[in-house]
N, C-alpha and C positions, 0 to 999 in steps of 0.2 A: 492323290494319284491322277495323272493326266490320262484320261481314257482315250484320247485321240491316238496315243501311242500304246497304252496298256491293252486297249481293245484289240487292235491288230496283232499284238504280240500273243495274246491269249488265243485269238482265232487261228493264227498260224500254227501255234503249238498243238491246238486241238485237232485241226484238219490233218496235219502231218502225222500226229500220233494215231489218228483214226485209220489212216491208210496202213501204216506199219503194224498197228495192232491187229488189223484184219489178216494181214499176211502171216504174222506170228501165230495168231489163233488157228489158222488153217493147219499149220504144222503140228501145233499142240493137240488139236482135235484128232488128227491122223494118228499121232502117237498114242493118245488115250484110247482110241477105238481099236487099234491093232495090238498094242503092247500093254495096256492097262492104265487106268486113270491116276493111280497113286504115283507112279513114276513120272507121268506127264505133269502132274501138279507140282511135285517136288522140283523138277527141273525148271518149270516156268517160274516158280516162286524164287528159286535161287537166282535166276536171271534178272528178275525184277529188283532183288536186293542189290545186285552188282550195279545195275543202272542207277538206282537211287543213290548209292554211295558215290558214283562218278559225278553226279550233279552236285551233291553236298560238298565233295572234295574240290572239284575244279572250279565251281562257281565263285566262291570267295577268293580263290587265287587270282582269277581274272580281274577282280575289283582292284587289285594292287597295281595293275598295269596302267600307265598314263592313259587317260581317256581318249586323247586324239589317236594314239597308236592303236588302241583297242578298237576304236571305231573303224579305222581304215582296214585293219587286218580282218576283223569280223565282217565288215561290210563287203569286202572283196569276196570272202568265202561264201557269205550268204548269196551274193549275186551269182557266183559260179554254181552254187548248189541249187538255187532257185531256177536258173536257166537250164540246168540239166533236167530237172523235173519237168519244166515247161516244154522243153524240146521233145521229150518223150510223149507228153500229153498231146502236143500238137500233131505229131506223127500218127498217134493212135486215133485222134479225132478225125484226121484226114483219111484214115483207112490204109495208111502205108505200113504201119506196124500193127500187128494183131493185139487186141485187148487182152489184158491179163485175166486168166480164167482161174478163179479160186477152186472151183470144182475139179478142174483138171490137175491143179497143183496138189489138192488133197489126195486124189487117186494115185498120183505119181509117188508122193511121200509114203502113202500106205503100202503100195507095192514094194517099195524099197525096204521098208521096215519088216515086211513079212519075210524077206529073203535074208535077213540078218540073224546071226546067232544070239540067243538070249544069254547075257552074262549078268549075274546078280551079285550084289554086295549088300550084306545085312538085309537080305530079302527084297532089295530094290533092283529093278532092271536097269543096269547102268547105261545100256545103249539107248533105251527109251528116255531116261532122265537127261542124258547128255544131248540127245537130239532136241528135246524140248528146251533145254537151257540155251543151246546155241541159237535156236530160232528166236527166242526172246531177246538175247543179247545182240545178235546181228541186226535184227530189225529195229531194236530199241536204240542202238548207238546213233542212228540218224536223228531220232527224237531227242536224245540227250544233247546232241550238237545244236539242234534248233533251239531247245529250251535255254541252253547256255548262251548261244549266239544272240538271240533276241532279248535276253534278259540281262546279260552282263553289262556293267558300266552305266546302266540307266535305272537300276533298282527294279527291274521287271522280271527277275527270276521267279518271284511268287506268282504273278498272273500267268506267266508262261508255264510254270509248273502245274498250276491249277488246270489250265487248258489241256495239258498232256495227260494229267491224272484223270480228268473227266472223260476223255476219249477212251483211255484204257479200261476204265470202269464200265463205260457204256458197252464197249465191244465184248469185254469179258462176261458181262451180264447177259448179253444177247447170245453169246456162244454157249453159255451154260444152259440157257433156256431152250435152245433149239438143237444143240449137240450136232451141228452140221456147219459146213463152211458158209460164210456170209457172202454168197455169190451175188446177191442182189445189191450190195453196196456199190454205188456209182464211183468206183475207184478212180477211173480216168478223170472224171469231173473233179474229184477231190484233189488229185495230183495237179490238175490244171490250176485250181484255185490256190493251192499251196505254192506252186511255182510262181504265180503272179505276186502273191503277198511277200514271199521271201525275196524275190527280185526287187520289189519296191523298197523293202527294208534295206537291202544291200546298197542300192543307190543312195538312199537317205543317209545311212551310217557313214559310207565312204565320203560323201560330200561334206558332212559335218566334221569328219576327222581331218579333211583337207582345208577346213576353215570356211567353207561355203555357207552363207546364211540363206537358208531356203525361204522363199516368200510364204508367209502363213505359218512359219515355224514347223511344229510337229504335224500340222494339217497337210503339209506337203506330201506326207506318206499316202494320203487318200488320193491325191492327184497322180502320184506315181502308180498306184494300183490301177487307176483308170487308164493310164497310158499303156501299161504292160498288158492289161486286159484287151484293149483295143488292138494293140499290135499283135497279140497272140491270136485273136479271132481273124485278123487279116492274114496271119501266117497259115492258119488252117485252110482258109479259102485258096491261098496260093498253092499250098502243098497238095490240096485236093485236085486243083486244076492241073497241076503238073502230073500227078498220078493218073488222072483220067486221060490226059493227052498221051502219056506213055503207053497205057493199056490199049488205046485206040490205034 
């Protein structure tokens, strides 16, 4: 296995999963605290099963697509996906957009759940289980996309899957230990890093699909990471300067 490619794929999946897992955990914790842990656990487990099946089902199907077509399509999507994350991270780092607050998100979800009617099926609070299920699936779909995108066509589904699974296990373990939102996780920094890595992969895959031979082969990914990181830092400085000038 070429770790020049497998390493970034694992890292991208790990960091992206870490961010999404923290956001999903916040909702699951709110459900468990307000409506009961049994329903929250059942909903979360069902969501994880659906996501795992999506990876198992769609991953092999993508391997049947011609490699060049797959690289251009996935590379373009990764670039768009990564730039979206990076744009938000830059604006947050510059102070233009407020940072995401998991404690506030927890309080908001808990308040909403307290106002909903309890409906049970076979002794399970359906509202609680469904809320937990939706949180895991919605946040996890982005993770599934990243795992499939960075893994399909190059035999990297396994390292990407390992990265995603490791992040989910880490966040779940921390959540079970503290029973509170992981508000101290540097979410914006993680999104910044994920945006950089996904954008680098996007350029690399697209170029390969178009027949471009990158200098250094797979090591070009590292160069693209450095390029996007430098550009992103410059973007933060420019955006911060514009925001400061506007306030003045």
